N, C-alpha and C positions, 0 to 999 in steps of 0.2 A: 265159317271156314272160309281158306284162303283161296284163288285162282291161282290153278297154276296154269299160266299164260305160254305155257311149252306147251301143252297139252292140248288148251281149250282155245278155241278161236273168239270164242263169242259168247257174252254172259249177260243178262238181265235185271238190274235192280228191283229187290222185293221191297217192298216199303216197311210190311209186317214185321220181318225181320231184320232189315236193313241190313240187308247181305247181297253181293252179286251171286247169282242162281248163273251155275254154266249151263251153255247152251247144249244139249247134247242133239236134237236134231236140226239140223240146218235146211233153209230153204236152197234147194240143190240151185237155182238159177242163175243163168250165165250170161254175160254182157250180148253175145251174139244171139243169143232169144229174143233180143227184145227190139221190136222194130219202130221205123218211122221217129226216134230220136236219137239219132247216128251222131249231131251237133251237141247235143247236152250230154252223154254217154261218154265223148270221146274228151270233153273239159273236163269232165269230172272225174277223169280218169287220169287226165294227164295230172290235174289237181293234186289227187293221191297219192302218185307215183312219186309225185316231187317230194310229198312227204313222207312217203317211207321208207324217202331214201336221203333224208334228213337235208332237202332244200327247201326254201321257200314255199308255202303255202298257204293257202288260205279256209277259212270258215267255209260253208257253201250252205245257202239255201237256195231248196229245190221248190219250185211254186206252182199251182195254175189247178188244172180243173183233174177232179178225180175221175180213176182209174188209167191214167195215163203213163204208167210207169215210173211214178216217181219215189217211191217207195223200195220197187223191182234192183233201178239201176243200181242204190246203195247196197243192197243183200248182193246183187251181182257182183261188184267191187270186194268183197269179203273174201267169196270166192275163189279171184282172178290172184286180187294179193296176200292172200292171207300166208303164203308160201315164202313171202319176203318179208314177212316181220309187221304185217297188218291184222290190227284184233280190234274187236267191236264191240259196243256195250249201249245197249236199249234200257230207255228212261222216259217214262209216262211225263207227259206235261205236269200231271197233277202230282209229280215227287219233285219239282224243280226242287223243293227246298234242301232235296238231299244233296245236292249236287255238290255244294263246300267238300263233304264227308267221301263222297265218290272222288275227287279228284285230291284228296289227301292220301285216300288209299293207291290211288295210280304213281302219287310219288313214289312209291314204296316199293311199282313194280319195276323188274330191268328193263332196264331203259335200251335196250337193243327191241323191242317194242314200239310200234305205233300204234297209240289210240283213238278211230272216231266214236265219240259218242251220238249216237242215234234218236233221234225224238221226232217220231212219225206225227203227222197231222197235228204242228206247232199251230196254234192262233189262242187267244186272250179276249173276254168277253170285255167291257167297259169296265172299269172300279177292280178288276183284277190285278194283283202285285206278284202275280209266281213270277213273272219273266224276268226281275230284277236282281235275282239267282244268275244271270245268262250272264249279266253285263261282266262279272266278275273272271269269266271263261272267255269273251271274246275282246275284250280288250284289256281286263285284271284293273287293279285300283289298284292299292300302294304295294301289293306282292304281284306280281306279273305271273300269266297265264304260264302255264306249263307247255315247253315249246313239242312236248309229245303226244299232247293231245289238241284234237281237232273236234269241232261241234257241224255235225251235218243235220241240218233239220225239213221236216216236209210242210206244205200247206198248203192251204186252197186259197191264202190269202197271199197277197203282195207283202202287204206292213204287218201282218200278224195280229193287227190290235185294229178293232172298227175305225174307221172312217168315218166321221158326222158331215151331212153337207153344210151345218152350218158353223163347222172348223171352215171349210175350206170359203166358204164366205166372209170370215173372219184374215184370210189373207189377204195379203197387200202387195199391189206393184208400186218398189219403191225404185226409180232412177232403172229400168225397164227388166227388170230383176225382182221376181219372187218372194214374197220375203209371206213365210207360213206363221199361222198363228201358233201359239205355245203350247198349246194343246196337241196340235196337229204334227208339230216339229218333232216334240216327246215320242210320240209315236214312230215316226219315219225313221227318227234314230236309229231303233231296236234292229231293225232291218238293214239298216246301213252299214251296223257292223256286220255284217254276213259279204266279205269281199269276195267271195264269187255267190251269183243269185241265179240259176237258172230256172227259163220259165217254159213250164211242158202245156201243151195248146192241148182240144178234142182231137181224138185223130180222126181222119176220112174212114169212107169205106174203104179205099185201098188199099190202106194200111188193115183196117180193120180184117181185111180178107188176108193178107199176106202174114198177118199173126197167126189168121187161123193155120192156111198153110199150113206154117211153121209145126203149129204142136200137131199136124195131122201127118207128118212128112215119114213116117213110117208107120203109116195105114195106109192101103192100095182101099180110095175111095173116088169115085168120080167127082171132078171139079166141080161140075156146075151143081151137083146135087147137095154137095158138102157148102159151097157159095148157097145157097137159096135157102139150107137151113139155119144156117149162119144168121144171113140178113133177117128171115121170121124172129130168130132167136133176140138177134140185138132189137127189133124193132119191139118185141113186147116187154125187152126190159127198159126201153127207153133210152139206149147208149149202145153206142158201138165202138167203145175203149178196149183197150187192150184188157183189160181187167172184164169185163164182158164174154172176149174172144177166149181166155181160158175157163169160165164160168162153163160155154159153151162146149168146150172140149171136153169137160168133167159129163156134161151131161148126156151129150153125144156120144162119147166114148161107152158108157153104160148101156149104152141100145146097140151096141154091135154086135154079131154073132161073136162067140169065143173060137 
């Protein structure tokens, strides 16, 4: 089944059927709901607006601590810019070998749409070669990558591939310049293909409480009581990230009288 991009904003790749499945229930997250990452939001929004408007733009890598809003900001962009022609496809890391077929299918799509291929939690272990199809999209080979497609990826790793201490030790200083070992150079080259790289850091308590308050904006709850409950919940989880704030919201909301 071909996706009607006039009616559908997003799709996910299903490897068992080798087809794109339209997404019927989109995450409704909005950019203004995401707290403490204003610079990252603005940079990615500007890049995506340029892309939708047909201006020069970059592939984007969002990396950093878990639960800090990397995936949410990408999903929020779709809600923001879908009316202007942005469309999104999600593909898992293990299915990247299907990327050439997906790109071929997008070549047949209406060029009024701009497509972001979203790969969440992208990283590779030693010896894996499944990242190689990314190179054709990020830089192209004999065939240039499509102008109406960009890759947005999230990762906990800055350089996507594991770096060993021994590889750093093989690097040399020549005339004041660092020359990386060949194996490390290859790993760094993959992340360097993303023209926009944004870092996300663990949330502090102030940002955590701000996120909690925004989630409960439509509820009348004593602020001090809410903060204390949110603090205890976060301590039990060992994290006070934006993800933890949302989990606390779902947990605490169920205990409120209807």
